[in-house]
N, C-alpha and C positions, 0 to 999 in steps of 0.2 A: 483646766485639765492639763496637767503637766506630764513630765516624764515619770512621775511616781505612780501614775495610773496603770495598773496591770491590764494586760489584754483580757478580753472576755472569752477565755478558753479554759475548759476544765481538763484535768488529766485524762478523763474518760474520752473526751473528744480527740485529744492528741493520740491516744491509743487506737481509737477507731480510725482515724486518718492513717495511722501506721499500718493497721490491718488492711485497709482498702488499697493502700499504695503497694504494700509488699505481697499481697495475695497473688497477683498474676505472676510475679517472678518466682514465688515459691511453687506455684502450680506447674509452671514450665520446668522448673528444676526437678520436680517429682516425675513429670512425664519423661524427662531425659534419663533420670537415674534408674527407673524401673523398666526392665526390658520385657518381662512377661506381660502380655495383654490382659490376662485375667487378674493377675496380682495388681497391675497398674490401675485397672478399673476399680477394684476393691479399695485400694489405698486412696485413689482420687475421690471416691464417694465419701470415705471417712474424713478426708481432709476438707472437702467442701462442707460437710456437715459441721465439723468443728469450727471452721472459719465463719460460717453463717451464724452459729450459736454465739460465738464470741462477738460478732458484729452486733447482733441483736441485744445482747447483754450490755455491751458498752454504750449502745445508743440509749437504752432505757436508763442506765445509770447517769448518762450525761443529761438526759431530759429531767432528771430529778434534782440537778444542781440549780441553785438560784443565782442569777447574775443580775446585779443592779447596775444599769447603765447611767452614767452621769452622776455618780455618787458625790463628787465634789460639789456639783451644782445643788443637789438636794441638801447636802450638809450646810452650804452657805445660806440657802433659803430658810432652813429651819433655825439657823443661828440668828438670822435677822428677824424672823416672824414668830418664832417659838414653835414647839412641836405640835401644838393644838391649833395652829393657824389653818383657816379654811382657804381653799384655793379660790373661792368665789368671794367677791366683796359682799358686805352686809346687805346692800340694796338688791342683790341678786339671790338672796337666800330663799329657801322654800317658804311659800305662804302657809298660813295656819290651817287652811282648808275647812273653816267653819267649826273647828274643835275648840273654840274659845273657852273662857273661864265659865264654869257652871257651878 
């Protein structure tokens, strides 16, 4: 596992982290920028709703991505043992369970 191995992060996770980190700062900026309490409450509610929906969508999209850890190790194993190689030795394979030749 060398320097050519990319980190196990998706673009969706990066965006989710950005939303989570920037959300409090944007919320404070909205609270400072809007003077009227009724308008501030309405804008804050909409901002919270949009931020929550964005976070949920990004989390779901990130969970749909497939990350293979140790790909170089798997590639080396399959190169040495073939793609159909069993992880268990032959003596540890499943027994016939009485379904012999009939």
